[in-house]
C-alpha positions as CSV (number, residue, x, y, z in Angstrom):
1,M,59.5,-10.9,31.7
2,I,58.2,-13.9,34.3
3,V,54.6,-12.9,34.6
4,R,54.3,-14.1,30.9
5,L,56.8,-17.1,31.6
6,A,54.4,-17.1,34.7
7,K,50.9,-16.9,31.8
8,I,52.8,-19.9,29.4
9,T,53.5,-22.1,32.0
10,L,50.3,-21.1,33.5
11,I,48.7,-22.6,30.0
12,A,50.9,-25.0,30.0
13,S,49.1,-26.0,32.7
14,I,45.8,-26.5,31.9
15,A,46.4,-27.8,28.6
16,L,48.4,-30.6,30.0
17,L,45.3,-31.3,32.2
18,M,43.0,-31.4,29.3
19,T,45.9,-33.8,27.8
20,L,45.5,-36.4,30.1
21,I,42.3,-35.5,31.0
22,A,41.4,-36.8,26.7
23,L,43.8,-39.8,27.4
24,N,42.3,-41.3,30.0
25,N,38.7,-41.1,28.1
26,L,40.3,-42.6,25.8
27,T,42.7,-45.3,27.1
28,D,40.1,-46.1,29.9
29,Y,36.7,-45.6,28.2
30,G,34.8,-47.7,30.1
31,S,35.7,-46.0,33.5
32,N,33.7,-42.6,32.4
33,F,31.4,-44.3,30.0
34,A,29.2,-45.5,33.1
35,F,29.4,-42.1,34.4
36,V,27.7,-40.8,31.4
37,Q,25.6,-44.0,30.9
38,H,24.1,-43.1,35.2
39,V,23.6,-39.5,34.6
40,M,21.8,-39.4,31.0
41,S,20.3,-42.3,32.9
42,M,19.4,-40.6,36.0
43,D,19.2,-43.5,37.8
44,T,20.5,-42.2,40.7
45,T,17.6,-38.9,41.2
46,F,15.3,-39.1,44.1
47,P,13.4,-41.6,43.3
48,N,10.1,-40.3,40.8
49,N,11.5,-36.8,40.8
50,K,9.3,-34.9,38.3
51,G,12.6,-34.2,35.7
52,L,12.0,-38.2,34.4
53,W,10.9,-37.3,31.6
54,R,14.2,-35.8,30.3
55,A,16.2,-39.2,30.9
56,I,18.1,-40.7,27.4
57,T,18.3,-44.8,28.5
58,I,19.7,-45.3,24.5
59,P,23.8,-46.7,24.8
60,S,23.9,-45.8,21.8
61,L,23.5,-41.4,22.6
62,H,25.1,-42.5,25.4
63,H,28.1,-43.0,23.0
64,I,27.2,-40.3,20.5
65,F,27.1,-37.9,24.3
66,Y,30.7,-39.3,25.8
67,A,32.2,-38.9,22.2
68,V,31.4,-35.4,21.9
69,I,32.8,-34.6,25.5
70,I,36.0,-36.7,24.6
71,A,36.3,-34.4,21.1
72,W,35.3,-31.3,23.4
73,E,38.5,-32.4,25.0
74,T,41.2,-32.5,23.3
75,L,40.1,-29.8,20.6
76,S,40.4,-28.2,24.2
77,A,43.9,-30.1,24.4
78,V,45.2,-28.6,20.9
79,V,43.6,-24.9,21.0
80,C,46.0,-24.5,24.6
81,W,48.7,-26.1,23.4
82,I,49.3,-24.3,20.4
83,G,48.4,-21.0,22.6
84,V,51.3,-22.3,24.2
85,I,53.3,-21.9,21.4
86,K,52.0,-19.6,19.9
87,C,52.9,-17.5,23.3
88,F,56.1,-18.6,24.0
89,R,56.9,-17.8,20.4
90,A,55.8,-14.0,21.8
91,R,58.1,-14.0,24.9
92,S,60.2,-11.9,24.3
93,G,58.3,-9.3,22.1
94,G,56.5,-6.0,23.2
95,A,53.2,-5.6,24.6
96,V,51.2,-5.7,21.3
97,E,52.8,-8.5,19.8
98,F,53.0,-10.7,22.9
99,H,49.4,-9.6,24.1
100,R,47.8,-10.6,20.0
101,A,49.8,-13.5,20.8
102,K,47.2,-14.5,24.0
103,D,44.1,-15.1,21.0
104,V,44.4,-18.6,20.6
105,A,45.5,-19.7,24.4
106,M,42.6,-17.6,25.7
107,G,40.2,-19.7,23.6
108,G,41.6,-22.2,24.1
109,L,41.0,-21.3,28.0
110,T,37.4,-20.4,26.9
111,L,37.0,-24.2,25.5
112,V,37.3,-25.8,28.9
113,L,35.0,-22.8,30.6
114,L,32.3,-23.8,27.9
115,L,32.5,-27.5,28.6
116,F,33.0,-27.3,32.5
117,T,30.3,-25.3,32.8
118,V,27.9,-26.0,29.7
119,V,27.9,-29.9,29.4
120,F,29.0,-31.1,34.0
121,L,26.9,-27.7,35.0
122,A,24.0,-27.2,33.0
123,V,23.6,-30.5,31.2
124,G,25.0,-32.5,33.4
125,G,23.6,-31.2,36.6
126,E,20.8,-29.3,36.0
127,W,18.5,-31.0,32.9
128,F,20.0,-34.4,33.7
129,L,19.7,-33.5,37.8
130,M,23.1,-34.8,38.4
131,W,23.4,-32.6,42.0
132,Q,20.2,-35.4,43.2
133,S,22.9,-38.4,42.4
134,A,25.3,-39.1,45.5
135,T,27.1,-41.3,43.4
136,W,27.6,-40.2,40.1
137,N,27.8,-36.2,40.2
138,S,30.6,-34.7,39.5
139,Q,29.5,-30.7,40.3
140,P,32.6,-30.5,42.9
141,A,35.0,-31.0,39.7
142,A,33.5,-29.1,37.4
143,F,34.0,-26.1,39.5
144,R,37.0,-27.0,40.6
145,M,38.1,-27.2,36.8
146,I,35.6,-23.7,36.3
147,G,38.1,-22.2,39.0
148,T,41.4,-23.2,38.2
149,T,40.6,-22.1,34.7
150,G,39.1,-18.9,34.9
151,V,41.5,-18.2,37.0
152,V,44.2,-18.4,34.2
153,L,41.9,-17.1,31.6
154,L,41.7,-13.8,34.3
155,F,45.6,-13.8,34.7
156,L,46.2,-13.9,31.0
157,S,43.9,-11.5,29.9
158,L,45.5,-8.7,32.4
159,P,47.6,-6.2,30.0
160,D,51.5,-6.7,29.5
161,E,53.8,-4.2,29.3
162,E,57.0,-3.5,28.0
163,I,59.7,-5.3,28.3
164,E,63.2,-4.4,27.7
165,N,64.0,-6.7,24.2
166,R,66.1,-9.7,24.7
167,K,66.7,-13.4,25.1
168,L,66.2,-14.7,28.2
169,L,65.7,-17.4,27.2
């Protein structure tokens, strides 16, 4: 039972983190909007680099891109929370039942991994050359999110053993 509870609490920790990230982006829109604006404008990358043709300096597109990020963060949080509830309800069931209950949580964690890999590393880091910016570079934070979420996803995916069918919680 302790392994299942560990899995559930770790999913909940990612759900909480994604909830707070989305909440912060909604309640302090301007702080991270400036980040998106600078990355997409490529105004702090190496001067005269050959990739500056990729820069997008249209504010409405910055807002759309940021809205997509916030929506993705929110969806990831919601899916992870649903996964927590589903796994918690199945915690005392058989191994097959608990394994089936993990599907939503695995989907939520995958959404988190895709967000930070696709949006922050691929699009931000490589397309908009964010890695060239000393000020507006979130690649280290993205790697932390990928590492943390990846470990939780790997742990969650480990097979579960049968447990004695009794209520501990």
